[in-house]
C-alpha positions in Angstrom: 96.5 90.1 96.6 94.1 87.2 97.0 96.3 85.8 99.7 96.2 89.1 101.5 92.4 89.1 101.6 92.5 85.4 102.7 95.1 85.9 105.4 93.3 89.0 106.8 89.9 87.3 106.9 91.4 84.2 108.5 93.0 86.4 111.2 89.5 87.6 111.9 88.3 84.0 112.3 86.1 84.2 109.2 85.2 81.1 107.2 87.1 81.9 104.1 88.2 79.9 101.1 90.8 80.6 98.4 90.3 79.4 94.9 91.9 80.0 91.6 90.5 80.1 88.1 91.3 77.3 85.7 94.2 78.5 83.5 95.5 76.1 80.9 98.3 78.6 80.1 99.7 78.8 83.6 102.7 76.7 82.8 103.5 78.9 79.8 103.7 81.9 82.1 106.2 80.2 84.3 108.7 80.4 81.4 107.8 84.0 80.6 107.7 85.7 84.0 110.0 84.9 86.9 107.4 85.8 89.5 105.1 83.1 88.0 107.9 80.6 88.5 108.4 81.7 92.1 104.8 81.0 93.0 103.9 78.3 90.5 103.9 75.3 93.0 102.0 77.3 95.6 99.4 78.3 93.0 98.9 74.7 91.7 97.9 73.6 95.2 95.0 76.1 95.3 91.7 74.4 94.2 90.1 75.5 91.0 86.8 77.4 91.5 83.6 76.1 90.0 80.8 78.7 89.7 78.8 76.9 92.4 81.3 78.1 95.1 79.7 81.5 94.7 76.4 80.1 95.8 77.9 79.1 99.2 79.4 82.6 99.9 77.8 85.7 101.3 80.8 87.8 100.2 82.7 87.2 97.0 86.1 88.7 96.2 87.1 88.4 92.5 90.4 89.3 91.1 92.1 89.2 87.7 95.2 90.4 86.0 94.4 93.2 83.7 94.8 92.2 80.0 94.2 95.0 77.5 91.9 96.9 79.9 89.8 93.9 80.8 89.8 90.7 82.8 91.8 87.7 81.6 90.0 85.4 79.2 90.0 82.7 81.9 88.2 85.1 84.4 85.7 86.1 81.7 85.0 82.4 81.0 84.5 81.9 84.8 82.1 84.8 85.1 80.3 83.6 82.0 79.9 80.1 83.5 78.0 81.7 86.4 75.3 82.8 83.9 73.4 79.7 84.8 72.5 81.5 88.1 71.1 84.6 86.4 67.6 83.5 85.6 66.8 82.4 89.1 68.8 85.3 90.7 70.9 83.0 92.8 73.6 85.6 93.3 71.3 88.5 94.1 72.3 90.3 97.3 75.7 88.7 97.6 78.4 91.3 98.3 81.3 91.8 95.8 84.8 93.3 96.0 87.1 93.4 93.0 90.9 93.5 92.6 93.4 93.5 89.8 97.0 93.9 89.0 98.0 96.1 86.1 101.4 96.9 84.7 100.9 100.7 85.2 98.3 103.4 85.8 97.7 103.6 82.1 97.2 99.8 81.7 93.4 99.8 82.1 93.2 98.4 85.6 90.2 100.5 86.4 88.4 99.1 83.3 89.2 95.5 84.5 87.7 96.4 87.9 84.7 97.8 86.1 84.3 94.6 84.2 84.2 92.6 87.4 81.7 95.0 88.9 79.5 95.0 85.8 79.3 91.2 86.0 78.3 91.5 89.6 75.6 94.1 89.0 74.1 92.0 86.2 74.0 89.1 88.6 72.3 91.2 91.2 75.3 91.4 93.5 76.1 94.4 95.6 79.5 96.0 94.8 81.2 97.3 97.9 83.3 100.3 96.8 86.7 101.2 98.2 86.3 104.5 100.2 88.6 107.4 99.2 89.8 107.7 102.8 90.8 104.1 103.3 94.5 104.8 103.2 96.5 108.0 103.6 99.4 106.4 101.7 97.7 105.0 98.7 94.8 105.8 96.4 92.4 103.3 94.9 89.5 103.7 92.6 86.0 103.1 94.0 85.8 100.0 91.8 88.3 98.0 93.7 92.0 97.5 94.6 94.7 97.9 91.9 98.3 96.9 92.2 100.7 98.2 89.6 103.1 95.3 88.9 105.4 96.8 86.3 105.9 95.8 82.7 107.3 92.3 83.6 105.0 91.8 86.6 108.0 91.9 88.9 106.9 94.7 91.3 105.4 92.9 94.3 102.6 94.5 96.4 103.9 96.6 99.3 102.9 97.0 102.9 100.7 100.0 102.1 98.5 97.8 99.9 98.4 95.0 102.4 97.5 97.4 105.2 94.7 98.9 103.0 93.3 95.4 102.3 93.5 94.5 106.0 91.7 97.7 107.0 89.1 97.2 104.3 88.3 93.6 105.4 88.1 94.8 109.0 85.7 97.7 108.2 83.6 96.3 105.4 83.7 92.5 105.5 83.9 91.7 109.2 80.1 92.0 109.7 79.3 89.5 106.9 
């Protein structure tokens, strides 16, 4: 999903950067989930985000897998590392969009999105909601984009999701 945002914004000639969160367990997931193995080498090439990259951005798109109705521990650690900017309000006014993948509709994806948005609100960021009429083929909560990946994470995002992300970036990020 991150790559869909990246590609859509690149196509709009935006200055966009793709980062990943440090995950010491990434290699363990390769042995557990075939989809992780499929994209492992590509993921390892993506630079690791430091909290300072948020200072350089007007618009921040944060995503995390849903773990037990919340963000991953790695994403939580990343968000916590940005607390150094809280006192001086260095992220105030920056725009935020959230996304997640969850095994199914009962997997807590909306709670994961809420956690990302709660972080943003505490940092003074402006959460940009997903409008209900964004796509006639797919529904998303206002909190952000959710992809339901199946129990083994083997259900890949489809064209409806990619189209919705493209439309969203054109309508809500293009002016940033």
